[in-house]
LOGU-351306 format. One line per 4 residues: number of its first residue (from 1); their letters; for each residue x, z, y of N, C-alpha, C, CB. Coordinates in pm, whole numbers, plus 50000, padded with zeros to 5 digits. Atoms other than C-alpha are relative to their C-alpha. Glycine has a CB too. Example, Ala and Ser with C-alpha at 12.3 -4.5 7.8 and 13.67 -1.06 7.14 Angstrom:
REM residues 2
1 = as = 50089/50000/49881/51230/50780/49550/50090/50000/50120/49901/50125/50003 | 49918/49994/49881/51367/50714/49894/49923/50073/50109/50041/49858/50046
This chain:
REM residues 275
1 = mtag = 49893/50098/50022/47442/42106/89073/50031/49994/49852/50129/50037/50081 | 49970/50018/50141/47521/41963/88730/50147/50020/49973/49956/49862/49953 | 49859/49981/50037/47848/41995/88537/50086/49887/50053/50014/50009/49848 | 49923/50113/49951/47956/41651/88657/50015/50000/50151/49938/49873/49957
5 = gevt = 49986/49993/49855/47928/41758/89021/49883/49940/50074/50125/49933/50042 | 50114/50060/49933/47593/41585/89094/49904/50107/50047/49930/49901/49906 | 50094/49905/49943/47357/41775/89324/49860/49960/49957/50012/50006/50155 | 50133/50032/50051/47012/41794/89165/49888/50050/50091/49982/50060/49862
9 = gtvi = 50103/49944/49914/46821/42007/89418/49996/49934/50136/50022/50148/50015 | 50016/50051/49864/46713/41943/89774/50104/50064/50091/49857/50028/50053 | 49899/49952/49906/46982/41973/90043/49943/49990/50141/50134/49917/49987 | 50053/49994/49864/46871/42081/90391/50110/50044/50095/49877/50097/50009
13 = vagy = 49898/49970/49899/47103/42078/90693/49934/50000/50136/50118/49896/49994 | 50056/49986/49865/46985/42206/91034/49856/49952/50008/50085/49923/50099 | 50141/50037/50001/46623/42149/90940/49972/49860/49950/49946/50013/50135 | 50016/50136/50051/46682/41797/90806/50029/49997/49850/50093/49901/50076
17 = tvip = 49973/50024/50141/46657/41697/90440/50097/49884/49987/49869/49972/49922 | 49895/50101/50014/46964/41499/90334/49962/49904/49887/50139/50065/49972 | 50031/50105/50098/46897/41168/90155/50122/49908/49989/49871/49919/50042 | 49885/50090/50015/47211/40993/90021/49956/49862/49956/50100/50058/49900
21 = irfd = 50031/50138/50037/47205/40615/89990/50129/49927/49967/49922/49927/50114 | 49888/50089/50032/47434/40352/89843/49957/49857/50028/50045/50016/49850 | 50036/50138/49966/47450/39985/89941/49947/49927/49877/50120/49925/50058 | 50046/50063/50124/47424/39855/89582/50051/50082/49882/50050/49852/49990
25 = dhtt = 49960/49928/50121/47492/39958/89222/50152/50010/49986/49942/49933/49877 | 49854/49999/50012/47863/39877/89259/50066/50093/50101/50054/49859/50017 | 49944/49912/49898/47910/40110/89556/50004/50143/49947/49917/49993/50131 | 49984/49862/50048/48045/40455/89471/49987/50101/50113/50134/50017/49932
29 = vchd = 50006/49908/49886/48053/40606/89823/49857/50003/50053/50100/49957/50111 | 50137/49983/49950/47725/40746/89953/50001/50020/50152/49932/50120/49931 | 50024/49978/49856/47594/40744/90310/49876/50087/50013/49982/49863/50079 | 50110/49904/49989/47368/41033/90416/49907/49965/50115/50055/50142/50017
33 = myik = 50103/50006/49897/47043/40985/90604/49932/50136/50007/49896/49886/49971 | 50061/49870/49979/46855/41283/90747/49855/49980/50040/50078/50082/50108 | 50143/50019/49976/46477/41319/90745/49934/50134/50033/49933/49936/49876 | 50087/49886/49973/46216/41558/90882/49865/49946/50045/50063/50096/50108
37 = enqv = 50133/50042/49956/45851/41550/90978/50002/49968/50149/49895/50109/49971 | 50006/50041/49859/45781/41369/91305/49899/50089/50073/49962/49849/50014 | 50085/49905/49929/45646/41650/91522/50017/49979/50150/50034/50146/49961 | 49999/50026/49857/45566/41543/91878/49866/50044/50058/50027/49849/50031
41 = rats = 50124/49957/49936/45307/41658/92130/49901/49885/50011/50029/50057/50139 | 50089/50117/49982/45168/41312/92205/50005/49915/49874/50042/49916/50127 | 50007/50080/50121/45059/41148/91883/49950/49860/50032/49907/50066/49896 | 50044/50138/49982/44990/40778/91843/49928/49954/49875/50119/49907/50032
45 = kekp = 50076/50055/50113/44767/40570/91621/50094/49943/49895/49903/49892/50048 | 49906/50063/50093/45065/40391/91468/50085/50103/49926/50089/49903/50074 | 49918/49895/50061/45256/40714/91397/49920/50130/49997/50135/50020/50078 | 50088/49883/50002/44990/40973/91304/50075/50126/49959/49883/49977/49906
49 = agkt = 49940/49871/50034/45079/41341/91282/49967/50036/49856/49951/50111/50096 | 50020/49959/50139/45123/41479/90931/50028/49893/49898/49862/50047/49983 | 49974/50109/50093/45191/41138/90780/50128/49922/50034/49883/49906/49998 | 49885/50077/49952/45499/41018/90973/50129/50077/49976/49985/49966/50149
53 = lfvv = 49869/49942/50030/45854/41087/90856/50102/49943/50097/50041/49973/49853 | 49897/50042/49905/46140/41075/91109/50134/49993/49926/50008/50098/50122 | 49874/50024/50072/46467/40930/90972/50109/49966/50101/49984/49885/49895 | 49886/50029/49912/46804/40932/91152/50121/49962/49917/50032/50121/50091
57 = nvpp = 49875/50046/50061/47150/40792/91078/49975/49885/49902/50071/50116/49927 | 50031/50117/50083/47002/40473/90937/50107/49894/50024/49857/49943/50033 | 49894/50099/49980/47283/40219/90878/49945/49868/50051/50076/49977/49870 | 50051/50125/49941/47259/39883/91059/49957/49896/49898/50105/49941/50089
61 = yctk = 50036/50100/50100/47232/39685/90736/49872/50038/49923/50114/49981/49902 | 50120/49956/50071/46930/39884/90615/49877/49928/50055/49982/50154/50013 | 50119/50074/49960/46600/39695/90622/49874/50086/49980/49988/49868/49919 | 50127/49930/50016/46235/39803/90643/49958/50004/49852/49890/49933/50084
65 = eala = 50038/50006/50140/46176/39690/90284/50078/50101/49917/50022/49858/49946 | 49917/49906/50075/46467/39901/90159/49955/50144/50025/50147/49983/50037 | 50047/49865/49970/46343/40213/90340/49866/50028/49931/49985/50018/50151 | 50130/49982/50066/45990/40161/90209/50018/50023/49850/49910/49878/50025
69 = rift = 49978/49985/50144/46123/40127/89853/50057/50138/49967/50094/49890/49948 | 49939/49869/50026/46329/40447/89881/49896/50110/50008/50113/50028/50100 | 50094/49890/49979/46047/40665/90013/49869/49980/49923/49971/50015/50147 | 50113/50015/50091/45790/40521/89771/50008/50105/49890/49996/49859/49939
73 = eagd = 49981/49891/50095/45935/40791/89548/49911/50120/50034/50148/50043/49997 | 50084/49888/49957/45731/41040/89756/49853/49961/50009/50048/50052/50134 | 50139/50044/49988/45414/40830/89787/49992/49861/50059/49920/50096/50086 | 50020/50135/49947/45266/40503/89911/50037/49997/50148/49854/49955/49980
77 = vknv = 49956/50017/49862/45430/40385/90235/49912/49897/50068/50150/49957/50007 | 50091/50089/49927/45190/40231/90487/50075/49908/50094/49898/50081/50078 | 49925/50081/49903/45440/40114/90748/50134/50065/50027/49920/49982/50132 | 49866/49952/49964/45801/40146/90860/50037/49939/50134/50106/49963/49890
81 = yvqd = 49954/50044/49868/45930/40127/91219/50148/50033/50011/49918/50067/50116 | 49857/49979/49977/46305/40079/91274/50029/49977/50146/50086/49905/49911 | 49978/50005/49856/46417/40149/91632/50145/50037/50033/49902/50094/50073 | 49866/49965/49953/46739/40176/91830/50006/50144/50050/50044/49904/50111
85 = kpsn = 50005/49864/49946/46629/40502/91996/49867/50063/49960/50017/50000/50154 | 50127/49934/50033/46367/40766/91911/49897/49980/50108/50023/50150/49977 | 50111/50020/49907/46031/40694/92071/49870/50009/49921/50012/49863/50074 | 50129/49988/50067/45675/40784/91983/49918/49872/50011/49921/50116/50058
89 = dpvq = 50070/50127/49985/45560/40442/92103/50044/49904/49890/50026/49940/50139 | 49962/50095/50105/45551/40171/91836/50083/49886/50056/49876/49945/49932 | 49919/50115/49961/45801/39888/91848/49914/49875/49985/50131/49989/49914 | 50082/50120/50003/45611/39575/91940/50083/49882/49950/49942/49970/50141
93 = dses = 49930/50116/50052/45732/39293/91720/49963/49877/50081/49967/49979/49851 | 50024/50119/49921/45769/38968/91907/49913/49902/49923/50133/49934/50040 | 50085/50102/50063/45496/38716/91838/50069/49865/49996/49867/49989/50074 | 49929/50127/49994/45742/38440/91919/50103/49992/49889/50066/49982/50136
97 = eyfp = 49901/50022/50104/45954/38295/91644/50136/49967/50059/49956/49889/49908 | 49876/50047/49939/46216/38163/91887/50051/50090/50112/49979/49861/50053 | 49960/49915/49888/46219/38419/92171/49958/50144/49971/49936/49950/50134 | 50035/49861/50028/46229/38781/92050/49993/50082/50128/50102/50062/49904
101 = nskr = 50017/49913/49883/46135/39064/92287/50133/50049/50052/49911/50118/49966 | 49870/49949/49959/46487/39207/92293/50098/49985/49885/49991/50149/50045 | 49895/50009/50101/46817/39180/92112/50030/50139/49949/50129/49933/50058 | 49980/49868/50056/46852/39470/91876/50149/50031/49990/49934/50010/49861
105 = adgf = 49861/49958/50008/47172/39671/91876/50044/49998/49853/50019/50142/50061 | 49945/50009/50135/47403/39653/91573/50049/50135/49949/50113/49901/49997 | 49953/49869/50044/47477/40028/91551/49899/50070/49912/50032/50086/50120 | 50091/49920/50082/47311/40306/91357/49868/50020/50074/50063/50136/49965
109 = kcay = 50134/49996/49942/46936/40339/91413/49924/50121/49947/49923/49870/49968 | 50093/49902/50053/46644/40570/91355/49877/49925/49948/49960/50107/50109 | 50117/50065/50060/46324/40499/91166/49885/50099/49988/50035/49941/49861 | 50121/49922/50021/45967/40619/91127/49930/49943/49878/49906/49998/50126
113 = vvfa = 50066/50042/50124/45814/40602/90778/49860/50062/49999/50083/50043/49873 | 50138/49953/49997/45434/40628/90779/49943/49992/49859/49914/49916/50101 | 50058/49995/50134/45275/40739/90450/49849/49977/50007/50030/50135/49932 | 50145/50022/50008/44925/40650/90338/49925/50132/49988/49966/49909/49880
117 = kass = 50062/49869/50018/44850/41015/90246/50088/50109/50059/49972/50028/49851 | 49925/49888/49942/44950/41342/90413/50076/50079/49893/49906/50094/50076 | 49933/49926/50108/45044/41492/90074/50138/49945/49969/49915/49997/49875 | 49869/50060/50028/45340/41252/90054/50109/50061/50089/49994/49849/50021
121 = mska = 49900/49945/49909/45510/41431/90346/50080/50112/49934/49932/50053/50127 | 49929/49889/50065/45593/41749/90152/50087/49950/49885/49901/50104/49949 | 49918/50055/50109/45714/41542/89856/50127/49937/50054/49920/49896/49920 | 49881/50064/49942/45950/41346/90082/50100/50104/50047/49960/49909/50116
125 = lnmp = 49910/49896/49949/46091/41660/90242/50065/50080/49888/49925/50094/50092 | 49943/49930/50115/46162/41802/89895/50065/49904/49901/49892/50081/49930 | 49932/50096/50089/46327/41491/89752/50138/50053/49962/50012/49860/50069 | 49868/49950/50041/46635/41586/89546/50113/49914/50054/50008/50007/49848
129 = ygng = 49884/50070/49944/46980/41492/89668/50040/49882/49911/50118/50096/50017 | 49969/50107/50094/47073/41290/89357/50137/49939/50025/49895/49893/50007 | 49871/50070/49987/47360/41041/89337/49992/49879/50093/50049/49956/49864 | 50009/50108/49902/47238/40803/89609/49900/49893/49961/50134/49936/50019
133 = rvls = 50096/50108/50024/46941/40567/89632/50062/49867/50040/49868/50025/50078 | 49940/50132/49978/47031/40197/89620/49913/49920/50096/50016/49924/49866 | 50072/50081/49901/46935/39977/89917/49984/49855/49955/50072/50004/50133 | 50001/50141/50037/47028/39628/89795/49992/49987/49848/50126/49928/50054
137 = teek = 50018/50021/50143/46895/39532/89453/50004/49851/49968/49866/50061/49952 | 49999/50141/50040/46899/39210/89253/49870/49931/50039/50023/49987/49849 | 50129/50060/49962/46529/39155/89326/49989/49984/50151/49884/50087/49948 | 50006/50001/49854/46561/39236/89698/50140/50021/50058/49903/50109/50053
141 = pivt = 49863/49982/49949/46924/39172/89801/50003/50002/50153/50092/49889/49948 | 49978/49994/49856/47044/39255/90154/50122/49914/50032/50021/50147/50051 | 49892/50092/49965/47257/38976/90303/50079/50060/50116/49944/49859/50038 | 49913/49945/49895/47554/39098/90510/50121/49910/50018/50045/50144/49964
145 = gink = 49873/50069/49977/47881/38972/90653/49984/49854/50033/50087/50014/49881 | 49998/50143/49967/47961/38603/90669/49879/49927/49941/50130/49936/49949 | 50120/50063/50057/47667/38517/90441/49880/50015/50094/49969/50061/49863 | 50108/49978/49905/47429/38670/90695/50014/49908/50120/49997/50146/50046
149 = wyae = 49977/50088/49885/47589/38480/90984/49969/49855/49964/50146/50012/50050 | 50025/50137/50043/47574/38156/90783/49850/49973/49989/50069/49972/49865 | 50145/50017/50014/47205/38209/90701/49932/49991/50136/49940/50116/49918 | 50058/50006/49866/47123/38277/91067/50034/49868/50068/50051/50118/50085
153 = hvek = 49960/50128/49941/47320/37967/91172/49916/49886/49943/50149/49973/49976 | 50080/50105/50063/47136/37747/90921/49856/50006/50050/50005/50014/49846 | 50137/49985/49951/46804/37889/91037/49985/49944/50141/49958/50147/49998 | 50005/50053/49864/46885/37803/91400/50014/49848/50002/50108/50063/50085
157 = mntd = 49981/50145/50006/47000/37453/91306/49874/49927/49955/50115/49966/49906 | 50122/50062/50052/46668/37387/91132/49880/50030/50088/49973/50048/49860 | 50109/49970/49908/46462/37468/91440/49908/49880/50017/50055/50044/50137 | 50100/50104/49980/46141/37269/91471/49986/49979/50152/49862/50038/49934
161 = vnal = 50000/50027/49856/46177/37109/91816/49858/49990/50054/50077/49873/50029 | 50138/50016/49954/45810/37019/91842/49928/50134/50009/49923/49906/49906 | 50062/49867/49996/45700/37372/91755/50056/50083/50116/50023/50074/49868 | 49939/49929/49888/45946/37512/92008/49941/49953/50133/50152/49980/50000
165 = krei = 50058/50055/49878/45810/37278/92277/49856/50049/50019/50004/49847/49997 | 50138/49951/49989/45450/37379/92197/49996/50145/50044/49928/49984/49865 | 49998/49857/49962/45539/37747/92227/50038/50016/50147/50099/50078/49912 | 49960/49992/49859/45713/37693/92562/49886/49957/50091/50123/49913/50026
169 = dqfm = 50114/50046/49919/45417/37493/92696/49888/50104/50004/49946/49866/49945 | 50104/49898/50005/45177/37763/92583/50037/50120/50087/49975/50045/49855 | 49955/49888/49918/45386/38033/92746/49986/49969/50149/50146/50035/49967 | 50010/50036/49859/45402/37844/93076/49856/49992/50046/50070/49867/50025
173 = eihd = 50142/50006/49964/45027/37785/93070/49944/50140/50025/49921/49931/49890 | 50045/49862/49982/44961/38157/93025/50061/50060/50126/50036/50086/49877 | 49933/49949/49880/45216/38235/93296/49934/49949/50128/50149/49961/49999 | 50068/50056/49883/45048/38000/93544/49863/50062/50021/49987/49848/49986
177 = qkle = 50131/49935/49989/44711/38154/93468/50013/50141/50058/49932/50005/49863 | 49978/49866/49945/44850/38502/93541/50030/49994/50149/50114/50070/49926 | 49968/50013/49858/44996/38386/93873/49876/49967/50081/50106/49892/50021 | 50122/50037/49929/44668/38226/93973/49904/50118/50010/49931/49882/49930
181 = aekq = 50087/49882/49997/44478/38541/93880/50050/50103/50102/49991/50064/49861 | 49944/49907/49902/44717/38752/94090/49971/49953/50143/50151/50016/49979 | 50031/50052/49866/44668/38522/94391/49854/50022/50035/50034/49849/50007 | 50143/49981/49974/44292/38538/94355/49967/50146/50025/49917/49948/49882
185 = rake = 50022/49857/49981/44303/38915/94324/50051/50046/50136/50068/50079/49889 | 49946/49964/49868/44522/38939/94637/49905/49956/50112/50138/49937/50020 | 50095/50047/49900/44270/38729/94834/49876/50089/50006/49959/49856/49971 | 50120/49917/50004/43981/38944/94718/50023/50137/50060/49951/50014/49858
189 = tegv = 49971/49865/49950/44153/39271/94810/50059/49999/50141/50096/50070/49907 | 49943/50005/49865/44287/39146/95146/49902/50059/50101/50034/49854/50039 | 50082/49935/49899/44157/39359/95430/49928/50123/49951/49902/49904/50052 | 50066/49881/50056/44029/39631/95193/50102/50112/49994/49941/49971/49858
193 = pdkd = 49902/49890/50002/44204/39966/95252/50010/50063/49861/49962/50107/50103 | 49980/49933/50128/44358/40138/94951/49965/50148/50013/50146/49983/49951 | 50038/49859/50000/44321/40506/94862/50071/50079/50110/50031/50061/49866 | 49929/49934/49891/44577/40602/95129/49961/49946/50137/50148/49985/49980
197 = gwvt = 50044/50055/49873/44406/40395/95399/50079/49880/50048/50004/50104/50102 | 49919/50114/49959/44665/40112/95410/49928/49871/49966/50138/50004/49933 | 50062/50130/50019/44549/39754/95443/50109/49897/49978/49912/49961/50121 | 49903/50104/50030/44747/39472/95283/49962/49872/50072/50011/49975/49849
201 = vtrh = 50024/50122/49922/44781/39170/95511/50088/49890/49944/50029/50023/50153 | 49927/50117/50050/44883/38832/95369/49966/49880/50083/49970/49974/49852 | 50019/50123/49923/44914/38488/95518/49970/49886/49906/50124/49969/50086 | 50039/50116/50079/44735/38189/95372/49989/49880/50094/49864/50024/49924
205 = gknk = 50004/50120/49917/44792/37845/95519/50074/49887/49934/50058/50028/50137 | 49930/50115/50056/44939/37504/95468/50151/50020/50001/49964/49874/50076 | 49856/49977/49990/45284/37611/95586/50036/50126/49922/50043/50013/50149 | 49965/49888/50086/45419/37832/95308/50137/50059/50033/49997/49956/49857
209 = gvpr = 49870/49946/49964/45752/37893/95481/50113/49919/49939/50011/50145/49956 | 49882/50073/50045/46100/37760/95430/50079/50088/49904/50088/49957/50120 | 49920/49918/50092/46301/37877/95128/50133/50038/50063/50024/49925/49869 | 49879/49949/49937/46598/38091/95234/50121/49969/49913/49990/50152/50026
213 = teih = 49881/50041/50073/46876/37890/95073/50114/49976/50098/49973/49874/49917 | 49882/50018/49915/47227/37827/95203/49990/49872/50083/50127/49996/49913 | 50013/50126/49927/47150/37467/95300/49903/50015/50116/49953/49887/49906 | 50097/49980/49894/46843/37568/95498/50053/50092/50109/49871/50057/49944
217 = ekrs = 49939/49912/49900/47040/37845/95669/50091/49920/50092/50079/50114/49931 | 49908/50082/49919/47305/37594/95787/49921/49908/50094/50093/49916/49909 | 50080/50088/49916/47041/37354/95912/49934/50077/50114/49893/49929/49916 | 50064/49919/49897/46863/37631/96100/50099/50039/50109/49940/50126/49939
221 = lare = 49898/49964/49902/47187/37744/96268/50038/49879/50085/50124/50056/49930 | 49964/50120/49924/47270/37386/96366/49892/49967/50104/50021/49880/49904 | 50107/50026/49904/46929/37342/96529/50002/50099/50116/49864/50005/49930 | 49993/49900/49894/46964/37668/96721/50115/49971/50096/50016/50140/49940
225 = kkkr = 49883/50031/49917/47310/37566/96846/49971/49881/50091/50123/49972/49912 | 50033/50118/49920/47180/37230/96962/49903/50035/50112/49940/49891/49910 | 50095/49958/49897/46892/37394/97149/50071/50074/50113/49891/50088/49939 | 49928/49926/49896/47130/37627/97332/50080/49907/50089/50093/50103/49937
229 = keke = 49921/50095/49920/47351/37338/97440/49911/49922/50095/50077/49903/49908 | 50091/50075/49913/47056/37143/97572/49946/50088/50113/49884/49943/49918 | 50055/49911/49898/46930/37447/97761/50105/50033/50106/49948/50128/49935 | 49896/49960/49905/47262/37540/97918/50043/49884/50089/50121/50055/49925
233 = llnf = 49959/50119/49923/47349/37178/98033/50138/50020/50062/49897/49969/50109 | 49864/49979/49949/47720/37255/98063/50061/49867/50043/50088/50067/49892 | 49930/50118/49945/47919/37008/98283/49906/49879/50009/50123/49965/49912 | 50096/50109/49988/47607/36806/98345/50039/49908/50115/49858/50055/50021
237 = ysfq = 49957/50079/49885/47738/36693/98688/50152/49987/49999/49952/50064/50133 | 49855/50026/49997/48085/36549/98759/50075/50111/50071/50029/49866/50069 | 49928/49895/49929/48175/36820/99009/50012/50128/49914/49930/50032/50133 | 49989/49886/50089/48101/37083/98741/50118/49983/49904/49870/50019/49922
241 = ards = 49887/50026/50088/48352/36917/98510/50132/50020/50073/49993/49858/49943 | 49876/49981/49925/48616/36908/98789/50029/50148/50026/49993/49924/50134 | 49981/49856/49975/48561/37275/98876/50044/50073/49875/49872/50062/50054 | 49963/49935/50125/48586/37371/98512/50147/49975/49966/49911/49951/49886
245 = kkeh = 49859/50030/50027/48920/37189/98476/50092/50077/50094/50025/49850/50015 | 49919/49926/49904/49054/37349/98796/50013/50146/49960/49941/49989/50141 | 49996/49859/50042/48960/37696/98673/50088/50019/49877/49858/50050/49971 | 49917/49991/50119/49126/37629/98340/50148/49990/50034/49962/49892/49900
249 = iael = 49859/50016/49958/49452/37507/98505/50048/50123/50074/50019/49874/50088 | 49961/49879/49926/49455/37807/98740/50024/50117/49906/49891/50038/50102 | 49982/49892/50096/49415/38042/98447/50131/49983/49923/49881/50005/49902 | 49874/50026/50071/49707/37874/98266/50120/50033/50089/50006/49853/49953
253 = rkrf = 49889/49969/49907/49931/37900/98579/50017/50150/50017/49976/49934/50137 | 49994/49855/49984/49843/38267/98618/50069/50064/49879/49859/50058/50019 | 49936/49946/50119/49939/38340/98259/50147/49965/49994/49930/49948/49876 | 49859/50042/50000/50262/38140/98302/50083/50089/50090/50012/49854/50044
257 = eedk = 49927/49914/49907/50367/38345/98605/50015/50141/49944/49928/50004/50137 | 49990/49867/50059/50289/38671/98424/50105/50004/49890/49865/50044/49945 | 49899/50005/50107/50498/38566/98125/50141/49987/50058/49972/49883/49904 | 49868/50018/49939/50786/38457/98354/50050/50131/50058/49994/49892/50109
261 = nkia = 49960/49870/49946/50788/38797/98529/50042/50097/49890/49885/50060/50082 | 49964/49913/50112/50793/38975/98193/50139/49967/49947/49898/49987/49888 | 49867/50041/50048/51096/38773/98083/50109/50044/50096/50005/49848/49979 | 49900/49958/49900/51278/38847/98410/50027/50150/49991/49953/49964/50143
265 = lmra = 49982/49855/50015/51221/39221/98366/50079/50034/49875/49865/50070/49997 | 49928/49975/50124/51346/39207/98010/50148/49966/50015/49939/49918/49885 | 49860/50036/49979/51666/39027/98119/50069/50102/50090/50010/49860/50062 | 49939/49903/49907/51724/39275/98402/50027/50133/49932/49910/50023/50122
269 = srkf = 49983/49872/50066/51689/39570/98169/50116/50003/49900/49875/50038/49931 | 49886/50007/50093/51974/39450/97948/50127/50052/50068/50021/49855/49949 | 49875/49945/49947/52301/39643/98003/50111/49981/49898/49984/50150/50035 | 49885/50021/50088/52652/39592/97868/50047/50137/49951/50116/49923/50074
273 = kpy = 49957/49874/50061/52741/39873/97626/50112/49970/49900/49880/50073/49930 | 49888/50031/50091/53094/39830/97480/50011/50097/49886/50129/49998/50076 | 49985/49901/50109/53071/40150/97278/49863/50039/49947/50076/50128/50050
């Protein structure tokens, strides 16, 4: 540490090397990122062992270009992956300009910095603490706040409608081809037992079935009700209608007499109690 309080050596906390950063030259407060070598059992081609640096506590406004510029101090940077969660699998950037794979979170992230040479790893892990590396420079400024929202809004307003339509048509064409390939594959494997001995049975015909929507459900119920009425033939003959009315009137008279008896019992049970 110097006389002015600046830390000149390397600072290591819980196995991580501390790298302070500042947003720009006018910022006095530093934000600490923590780095270590990416040591995992399953290595990948995109994140090779011995050349990949694992970075945590990356602020949401930090960009790939800014990270690459900071760690160029240790050596040539081949690639940078910024992710929401740690994962050895590479983040697949969306090939679509209008439909990204997923909406990235706005919180703190982690990153993987891949060096061109393995010798750069030890240099990065021994980087001095210093007074904070600057992320946003005059040559490569980082847009934040309302300026960022305005730039994103202007970019969306200037969308090329024809290019968007071509991309949608291309996507639907590929989607239809996949569906057709799946149908063809299902036909070819029909009747062939799998490794467990099960046989998949499908139905192919002109009648593809009725969609199970609310309207079709109501229509189906109405048809079933009509069939039952036609089968039962209630009150088909005149004497059946007369008998049905007689039975209904008799049932009403029976209920009337029962209610009248109940009322008589209730009246009889009443007693005069002066006190």
